[in-house]
C-alpha positions in Angstrom: -0.1 -0.1 -0.2 2.9 2.5 1.0 4.5 2.3 -2.6 1.2 2.9 -4.2 0.9 6.1 -2.3 4.6 6.8 -3.5 3.9 6.3 -6.9 1.6 9.8 -6.8 4.8 11.5 -5.6 7.1 9.6 -8.5 4.6 10.7 -11.2 4.8 14.4 -9.5 8.6 14.3 -9.5 9.0 12.9 -13.0 6.3 15.9 -14.4 8.4 18.5 -12.2 11.9 17.6 -13.4 11.5 15.8 -16.6 8.9 17.7 -18.5 8.1 21.1 -19.5 6.3 22.9 -22.4 8.8 21.8 -24.9 9.3 18.5 -23.7 6.1 16.8 -22.6 5.8 13.1 -21.2 3.2 10.7 -22.3 1.7 8.4 -19.9 3.6 5.5 -21.6 6.6 7.6 -21.3 5.8 7.8 -17.3 4.8 4.1 -16.8 7.9 3.1 -18.2 10.3 5.0 -16.1 7.8 4.3 -13.0 7.9 0.4 -13.8 11.5 0.4 -13.3 10.8 0.9 -9.8 7.2 -0.5 -9.3 5.0 -2.4 -11.5 1.9 -0.2 -12.9 0.1 0.2 -15.9 -0.9 3.7 -17.6 -4.5 3.5 -16.2 -3.2 4.1 -13.0 -0.7 6.7 -13.8 -3.8 8.6 -15.6 -5.5 8.2 -12.2 -2.4 9.7 -10.7 -2.3 12.8 -12.9 -6.1 13.3 -12.5 -5.6 13.5 -8.5 -2.7 15.6 -8.6 -4.5 18.2 -11.2 -7.5 18.0 -8.7 -5.2 19.1 -5.9 -4.2 22.1 -7.9 -0.9 21.1 -9.3 -0.4 23.0 -13.1 -0.1 19.6 -15.0 -0.7 20.5 -18.6 -2.4 17.8 -21.3 -1.3 18.4 -24.8 -1.2 16.2 -27.7 2.1 15.1 -27.0 1.9 14.2 -23.3 2.1 16.1 -20.0 4.2 18.5 -18.3 4.3 20.8 -15.3 3.7 24.5 -16.4 5.4 26.0 -13.7 8.5 25.7 -12.3 10.3 26.6 -9.1 13.1 28.7 -10.9 13.6 29.3 -14.7 16.9 28.5 -16.0 18.0 31.9 -16.2 17.0 33.0 -12.3 19.0 29.7 -11.3 22.0 30.5 -13.4 21.6 34.2 -11.5 21.6 32.3 -8.0 24.3 30.2 -9.0 26.7 33.0 -10.0 25.8 35.2 -7.1 26.6 31.9 -4.8 29.9 31.4 -6.7 31.1 34.9 -6.2 29.7 35.4 -2.5 32.1 35.7 0.5 31.4 34.0 3.9 31.2 30.4 2.8 33.9 27.7 1.9 34.4 26.4 -1.7 32.9 22.9 -0.6 29.7 24.9 0.9 29.3 26.7 -1.9 29.0 23.4 -4.3 26.8 22.0 -1.7 24.3 24.9 -2.1 24.7 25.0 -6.0 24.1 21.2 -5.8 20.6 21.8 -4.2 20.0 24.5 -6.4 20.7 22.6 -9.7 17.7 19.8 -8.5 15.3 22.5 -8.9 16.5 22.7 -12.9 14.7 20.2 -14.9 17.1 17.5 -16.0 16.5 18.2 -19.4 17.7 21.6 -19.2 20.9 21.0 -17.3 
């Protein structure tokens, strides 16, 4: 039962990190990714997407698939913050790299 609940989070995470308007992901694509961790089918993925949309997540459906409409940071905003961290004082280089790594996790993997 716990893994079924986690599947909703997997769908959300995949849409958030691996999709955008130019790179939507299909239900079949989501199913293949999740099936590597937990057996599922397209209908289950569809139900999870529907539930997430009902909860207010900005998931958009197109003829080519689904994507998350809003990201935490745009690529330009993330690059600005990373440059600011690199040029700042008061943190060691290791601490700066840790902060940058955490920021990079907010970028979609297709733009890295």
